[in-house]
ZAMARGU-4260 file (C-alpha; in steps of 0.2 Angstrom, whole numbers, plus 5000, padded with zeros to 4 digits):
<rodrens>
0) 5082/5425/6146 | 5079/5420/6128 | 5097/5424/6124 | 5104/5413/6138 | 5092/5399/6133
5) 5098/5399/6115 | 5116/5399/6120 | 5114/5384/6132 | 5104/5374/6119 | 5117/5377/6106
10) 5131/5371/6118 | 5121/5355/6122 | 5120/5350/6104 | 5133/5339/6096 | 5142/5344/6080
15) 5129/5335/6068 | 5114/5342/6077 | 5122/5360/6077 | 5123/5359/6058 | 5105/5353/6056
20) 5098/5366/6068 | 5110/5380/6063 | 5098/5389/6052 | 5083/5386/6063 | 5092/5394/6078
25) 5098/5408/6068 | 5081/5412/6061 | 5073/5411/6078 | 5086/5422/6086 | 5084/5436/6072
30) 5065/5437/6077 | 5067/5437/6095 | 5083/5447/6100 | 5078/5465/6093 | 5062/5465/6104
35) 5072/5460/6120 | 5086/5472/6117 | 5076/5487/6112 | 5067/5487/6129 | 5081/5483/6140
40) 5094/5495/6133 | 5096/5513/6140 | 5107/5527/6134 | 5113/5539/6148 | 5121/5555/6142
45) 5128/5567/6156 | 5144/5577/6156 | 5146/5574/6175 | 5156/5558/6175 | 5153/5554/6193
50) 5134/5555/6190 | 5136/5545/6174 | 5145/5532/6183 | 5132/5531/6197 | 5117/5530/6185
55) 5126/5516/6175 | 5129/5506/6191 | 5111/5509/6197 | 5103/5504/6180 | 5114/5490/6177
60) 5110/5483/6194 | 5092/5485/6190 | 5094/5473/6175 | 5096/5485/6160 | 5109/5486/6147
65) 5117/5503/6149 | 5126/5513/6136 | 5134/5530/6141 | 5141/5546/6133 | 5148/5561/6141
70) 5142/5574/6129 | 5128/5577/6116 | 5138/5573/6100 | 5144/5557/6107 | 5127/5553/6114
75) 5120/5555/6096 | 5133/5544/6089 | 5130/5531/6102 | 5111/5532/6099 | 5112/5530/6080
80) 5124/5515/6083 | 5113/5506/6096 | 5096/5513/6094 | 5090/5510/6112 | 5072/5512/6116
85) 5075/5523/6132 | 5086/5538/6133 | 5091/5548/6149 | 5098/5565/6144 | 5106/5579/6155
90) 5101/5596/6149 | 5117/5606/6151 | 5131/5598/6141 | 5145/5603/6130 | 5144/5602/6111
95) 5125/5598/6110 | 5113/5601/6125 | 5100/5589/6130 | 5086/5598/6121 | 5095/5598/6104
100) 5099/5579/6107 | 5081/5576/6111 | 5076/5583/6094 | 5089/5573/6084 | 5084/5557/6093
105) 5065/5560/6089 | 5069/5564/6071 | 5079/5548/6069 | 5068/5537/6079 | 5051/5545/6084
110) 5046/5530/6095 | 5061/5532/6107 | 5056/5538/6124 | 5067/5551/6131 | 5068/5557/6149
115) 5077/5574/6151 | 5086/5579/6167 | 5092/5596/6173 | 5100/5603/6189 | 5090/5619/6186
120) 5072/5620/6191 | 5068/5629/6175 | 5050/5626/6170 | 5054/5634/6153 | 5066/5619/6149
125) 5053/5607/6156 | 5039/5614/6145 | 5050/5615/6129 | 5055/5597/6132 | 5037/5591/6133
130) 5033/5600/6117 | 5048/5591/6109 | 5039/5575/6114 | 5050/5570/6129 | 5042/5557/6139
135) 5045/5566/6155 | 5057/5579/6164 | 5067/5575/6180 | 5075/5587/6191 | 5093/5585/6199
140) 5097/5577/6211 | 5088/5562/6203 | 5077/5552/6214 | 5081/5534/6209 | 5064/5527/6214
145) 5056/5540/6203 | 5068/5536/6189 | 5064/5518/6190 | 5046/5521/6190 | 5047/5533/6175
150) 5058/5520/6165 | 5045/5507/6168 | 5031/5519/6162 | 5041/5523/6147 | 5043/5505/6143
155) 5025/5501/6145 | 5020/5516/6134 | 5032/5509/6120 | 5023/5492/6122 | 5006/5500/6121
160) 5011/5509/6105 | 5017/5494/6097 | 5001/5484/6101 | 4991/5499/6094 | 5001/5499/6078
165) 4999/5481/6076 | 4980/5483/6079 | 4979/5497/6066 | 4987/5486/6053 | 4975/5471/6056
170) 4959/5481/6055 | 4962/5490/6039 | 4948/5480/6030 | 4934/5486/6041 | 4941/5501/6051
175) 4955/5513/6050 | 4962/5523/6065 | 4971/5539/6068 | 4976/5547/6085 | 4972/5565/6087
180) 4975/5578/6100 | 4992/5583/6109 | 4989/5570/6122 | 4983/5557/6109 | 4967/5554/6119
185) 4956/5555/6104 | 4954/5541/6091 | 4947/5545/6074 | 4939/5529/6068 | 4934/5528/6050
190) 4922/5514/6045 | 4927/5506/6028 | 4911/5495/6027 | 4893/5496/6029 | 4884/5493/6046
195) 4876/5477/6040 | 4879/5459/6044 | 4896/5458/6037 | 4903/5474/6043 | 4896/5473/6060
200) 4903/5456/6063 | 4921/5462/6058 | 4919/5478/6068 | 4913/5470/6084 | 4927/5458/6084
205) 4940/5472/6082 | 4932/5483/6095 | 4931/5468/6107 | 4949/5465/6105 | 4954/5483/6107
210) 4944/5484/6123 | 4952/5468/6130 | 4969/5474/6126 | 4965/5491/6134 | 4969/5501/6118
215) 4953/5511/6118 | 4957/5530/6121 | 4946/5542/6131 | 4936/5548/6116 | 4932/5540/6099
220) 4925/5550/6085 | 4917/5537/6073 | 4917/5543/6055 | 4903/5535/6045 | 4906/5544/6028
225) 4909/5527/6019 | 4894/5519/6027 | 4880/5518/6014 | 4869/5506/6022 | 4864/5503/6040
230) 4851/5490/6047 | 4845/5485/6064 | 4862/5475/6067 | 4872/5491/6064 | 4861/5501/6075
235) 4862/5489/6089 | 4881/5489/6086 | 4882/5508/6088 | 4871/5507/6104 | 4881/5493/6112
240) 4897/5503/6108 | 4890/5519/6115 | 4885/5510/6131 | 4902/5501/6133 | 4911/5518/6131
245) 4900/5526/6144 | 4902/5512/6156 | 4921/5514/6155 | 4921/5532/6157 | 4924/5536/6139
250) 4915/5545/6125 | 4908/5540/6108 | 4904/5553/6095 | 4898/5550/6077 | 4902/5561/6063
255) 4901/5563/6044 | 4884/5553/6042 | 4878/5551/6025 | 4860/5557/6022 | 4853/5539/6022
260) 4861/5534/6038 | 4856/5551/6046 | 4838/5548/6040 | 4838/5530/6047 | 4843/5536/6064
265) 4831/5550/6064 | 4816/5539/6059 | 4820/5527/6073 | 4822/5541/6086 | 4841/5539/6088
270) 4847/5555/6081 | 4847/5563/6099 | 4853/5547/6108 | 4870/5548/6100 | 4881/5563/6101
275) 4883/5569/6082 | 4895/5582/6075 | 4894/5587/6057 | 4913/5592/6055 | 4929/5587/6063
280) 4932/5605/6068 | 4919/5603/6081 | 4929/5590/6090 | 4938/5603/6102 | 4922/5611/6107
285) 4913/5594/6110 | 4927/5589/6122 | 4929/5605/6132
</rodrens>
């Protein structure tokens, strides 16, 4: 939609206006186009040409830009050239199979989502594909409705990861984040400021935004090793965060408390209210 709008506006401008607006349109296009193209382009790799043709027709008709290749080596070449956000790969192919192509794609661009397809209902292939960070595994013959659904899920996952990365960059002053666990369902949050008036204000704003954008994972481990001071505002912040996590079916755990913070919670009777672990090695046991 953006591309068509820019082309139409350019055609409507006369020569003089085109010269004046040339740089403005070029700059605007450079900012917008990569986002649009990334999420609408799909690479399909399959050595069965009839299936390749059918998939291209179906996905094109669904509104995607489709790039095709008939073997793994050609698929890798096309991927490096176009860098699509979504790849649909057959498992059994000449020159390079789908699993090897998956590994190469992930090494080149880890955020790419890959769907692996196989005519053999071999669970070992499926398990290996997931271990190599494939988004999902689809058996042949391909259910086109399921394929559409999986592609939409993959695109949504890419958008969520982009939002989370942007959030992580913006909150480096008060908080830093790291995703843990094979399913990335644990967020390790490290407080970089004291839990006082200044720190609580910044942290509250960031957590409210993360909840609003639905970027809070199932479990948050809040590391307080850099927190030297906590007052009643900081305590209320932790209590409110804990209650909000519980209300949404999520879990908050505190760790690495400094002696002064631990003593403060203990004196006020909150050392048993919060779930507290002393070391990150206890995370798995705590969530089992």
